N, C-alpha and C positions, 0 to 999 in steps of 0.2 A: 792676435798676431801669430802667424805660423812660425814654426821652428826654423823654417828656411828663410825668414825675413832678413833683409840687410839692415843692420842697426848701426848708427853712428854714436860714438861716445866721445864727447869733448872732455878734456881734463883727464885723459886716461893715464897720464904719467904721474898723477897724484894718487894719494892713498885710497880714497873712496872710488875714484874712477877706475883705477887698475883692478880693484876687487870686483867692481861691477862688470867690467869688460870680460874678465875671466869667467864669471858666472854665466854671462850671455853666451860665450863660446861653449861652455859646458852644456848649455841647453840646446846647442845645435844651431844657433844663429850665425849668420855671416856678419862678422863684426868689423867695422872700420873705425879707426881712431884718428882724430885730428890732433897733431902734435907739432910743436915748433921745431923739435930736434928728434929725428928718428932714433938716434943713439940713446935717447932717454926713455924709450919704450922699455918697460920692465921685462926682464929675461923670460918670465913665465908667459908673456904674451908674444914674444918674437916668433915669427913663423906661423902664428895662429890667428893673427888679425891682419887686415889690410891697413896700411899706414898712409895717411894723407898728411903731407907736410904743409904747415901754414900757421899763421897767427890768427887768433880769434878776432883781432882788430882789423884783419884784412878781409874785406867783404868778398873779394873774388875767391880767395882761398876757402872761405866758409861755403860759398856757393858750390865749389867743386867737391868739397867733402860731403855735403848734404845730398847732392844729386844721386838719385837711384836708391835712396834709403826710405824705408817705410816708417821707421821709428828712430827718434833722436833723443838721447839723454844728454842734457847740457849741464856739465859739472865744472867746466873750465872757469876759473875765477882767480883774481888777485886776492890772496888770502892774508890779510893782516900783516903786510910787510911794514914794519914800524918806520922804515926809512922812506916809504913811498909818499908822494904828494897826493892830495885829494883827487886831482884830475886823473891820475893813473888808475884809481879805482873806477872812476866813471868811464874811462876809455875801455877798460877790460870788462867790467862787470855789467855796465849798462849798455855801452856801445856794442860790445861783443855779443851780448844777448839780443840786441836789436838785429844784428847781422844774421844770427841763427834763426830768429823768428821770420825774418824776411825770406831767407833761403828756404825755409820749410814751406812757406806759402808758395813760393815760385815753383818748387819741385814736387808739390803734392804730397808732402809727408803726412802720414795719417795721424801720428801722435807725437807730441813734444813733451818730455818730462824735464822739468827745470828744478835744479837743486838750489834752494834758498838756505835759510838758517832760522832756528828759533830765536836767534839774536835780534831779528827785526822787531820783536816784542819788547826788547830791553829787559829791565828788571821788573818782573811781574809782581803784583800785589795779591793775586788770587792763587792759592796753592791747593791743588795743581791748576794751572791754566790750560787753555786749549786754543784752537785756531781763531777764536773770536776775541782773544785778548787785545787790548789797545796796542797800537804800534808806537814804540818808543826806541828806535834805533839809536845807539849811543856813540858810534864811531863811524869813520868814513867807510869801512867795510860794510857794516850793517846798513848804513844809509844807502849805499850803492845797491845792495841786494834788495832792499825795500823798493828802490826806484825801479829795478828790473822786474820785480813782482808786479808793480803797478802797470808796467808796460804789458806784461803778460795778461793781467786781468782785463785790460782794455781790449785785447785781441781775442780773449777767450770766447765771447759770444759768436764769433765768426765760425763757420763750419770747418775750416781747415787752417792749421792742424788742430786736432784735439789737444788741449793743454791741461797738464797736471803739474801742480807745484808741491814739492816735498820740502818740509822744514825739519832737518835733522837736529837732534840734541847734540851734546858734546861727543864727537866721534872718537873712539879709541879702539885699540886692538893691535895684534902683532903686525909689525911693518910700519907703524906710525911712531913718530918721535916727539909729538907735541907734549906728551905727558912724561917723557923720559926724565927731565930735570926734577919733576915732582917725585917720581919713583926713586931716583938716585939720592935726593936729599933726605928722603924718609929712611932709606936703607942705611945711609951714613950717619943718621941721627942729627942732621943739620937743619931739618925743616922747622920753620917758624911760621905759625899761623898769623896772618894779619887780621886784626879784629877778633870778634867773638867766636868765629867758626860756625855760627848758627845759620849762615846763609844757605839757602837751598840750591842743590846742584842736581842735574839730571844728565846722565851719559847715555850713549847708545853704542853697543858693540857693532863692529863693522859688518859682521855676517847678518845681523838683524837689519841694519840699514839697507844692505843689498837686497834682502828679502822684501823690504818695503818698496824699493825701487822697482823690482821685478813685478810686484803686484800693481804698481802704478802704471807700468807700461802695458799690462795685459788686461786688467779688469775694466769692463765698460762702466762700472759705477764710479770710477776715478775721474772720469772726464769732466773738465770744467771746475775742478775742486782743488783744495789744498789740504795737506795732511801733515801733522806733527808725527815724526817717527822717533820713538824713544825706547829705552829699556823698560822693563816691567816695574822698576822701582826708582824713586828719587830719595835723596838723603841729604843731611847737612854736610858741610865741608868737614867738620870734625869727624863725622861718621865715615865720610869718603876716605880721608887720609888714614883713619883707623883701620878701614878695610884693607887698604894697600899695605899697611904695616902688618896686619894679620897674615896676608898672603906671603909677605917677605920674611915672616918669622922674627920681627923686631918689635920693640915696644912702640906703642902709639905715641906720636909727638904730643908734647904738653906745653911748649912755649908759645906765647902770644905776644904780639906787639900792636900798638895802635895803628890805625890805617892812615890817618890824615897826613902824617909827614911823608908817606910814600906817594900819596896822591899829588901833593905839592911838588915833590922831587920829580915825579914823572912828568908833570906839566912843564917844568923848567927844562928837563932833558929833551922833550919833544920840541919845544920852542927853539932850542939851540941847534939840535942835530938834524931835524927833518929838512929845513931849508937848505942844508948843506949836503943832503943825500946820504947822511950817516945814520946807521941804525942806533937808536938811543939805548944806552945801557939799562934804562928803566923807563917804562911808559905807562900811561894811565890804563890802557886796556888790560895790562897784566894785573894791575891792582883791582880792576873791575871783577876779576875772577873771585875775589874775596868779598865783594860787596853786592853783587847783582844776583837777585833771586831768579833761578831758572828751574822750574819744576812744571812739567806738562803731562797731559794725558794723551795717549794714542787711541782713546776709545772710538773716535770717529773712524780711524783707519781699521780698527778691529771690526766695527759694525759694517762698514761699507766694503772693505777690501778683504776681510778675513785675516788681517795682520795680527801676529802674535810674536812678541819677543821670545826667542828660544834659548838665549844664553843668559843665565843669571849673572849678576854683577861679580860675585866672588869668583866664579869660574872664568869670566872674561878677564878679570884682573890677573888671575893666575896664569892664563895663557899669554897675556901681554908681558908679564914679568918674566916668564920662562923664555919668551922670544928675546927680550932684552938681554938676558943672561947668555943665551946661545950665541948672540951676535957680539958679545963682549962689552955691552953697554953697562951691565950690572955685574957685581961680584956674585959668584955662585953662593947658594945657601942650601942648608939641609932640606931635602924634599919633605914637604908637609903632607901628612895624611889629612883627609877631609874630617873636620870636626863633626862629632855626632850631632851637635846643635849649631846651626848656622847663626850668624849675627842677625839681629832683628832687621826686618825690611819694611819698607812702605811700598806697597803695590798701588799704583794709581787707581786701579779698578776697585780697590777695597777701602779707599780712604775718602771721607767726605771732604768736599771743597771747603777751605777756610780762608778767611781774609787775613793776610799778613801785612803788617805795616813795614814800610822800608826801614831798614836798620842803618 
């Protein structure tokens, strides 16, 4: 894809989409973004991208946004709104994807890169797992992303567009607030681990994910395939929260509580709140964070696309924490010098695959 190509990014008002759009602009592409509200376009993109207004559920709006583009990155999605009904996920994540795919065929788009999630595999038993792991989506969001993937796979053998599927690990980095509550509770000494804390977790720093997206949009080896994009290491939740505490200069959390009462309470909250359109104060997906194993290898992306994670976890967490502090989300803390000896890591390329029982 030439640097002068016109590229469409859906979901550009979101965390990953905005970073991807900025990277594409930097590369010299003519970038168009499909957004519901033009005033929601991040300031860093204003005046640098063409704005197409419309909803991903509106076929005509999607057709207009896709027209004239050679490459489409489809990141728009309804992401785990605890108050949303199941049908809302299907309308946005499955129906919207069908609109994008149809428009790409109609307008001769050369390549379509679709952002899915490693969550389509559910809680994995093989550590680390890869793209061949069984599918076990555990909630409405994951099931809708899996359904959209299946739709993509059905269309992939056709000549146009070329289709690539990306399954990111747990995305984090400056600008994202999904881990803010975790950072804040660790800094204040209020964090309590549910369960043993030995569940496996695998993050990916936003810059590394964008690197994976760019390779998926450019490399011929990517066509017709799917790739897990992760950081270079996975770790247990005990190690993950310990690493955050290390970056913040506070003691590692030590308190643990049993999981099952929170699973039961989450189910009750969802049953009462969701039909009323109310965000539950506690829901099962939040508890899943403490119980579902998610550790993957990006070896396939490395082998075929040349992907390499460039930001190690400690550095990524430090950048994220410093951004939280600059924005006033965290209390300032004394600057830390880099330790002479980094905490132990598990690099997926160096570890033999092992079978882990569900805990």
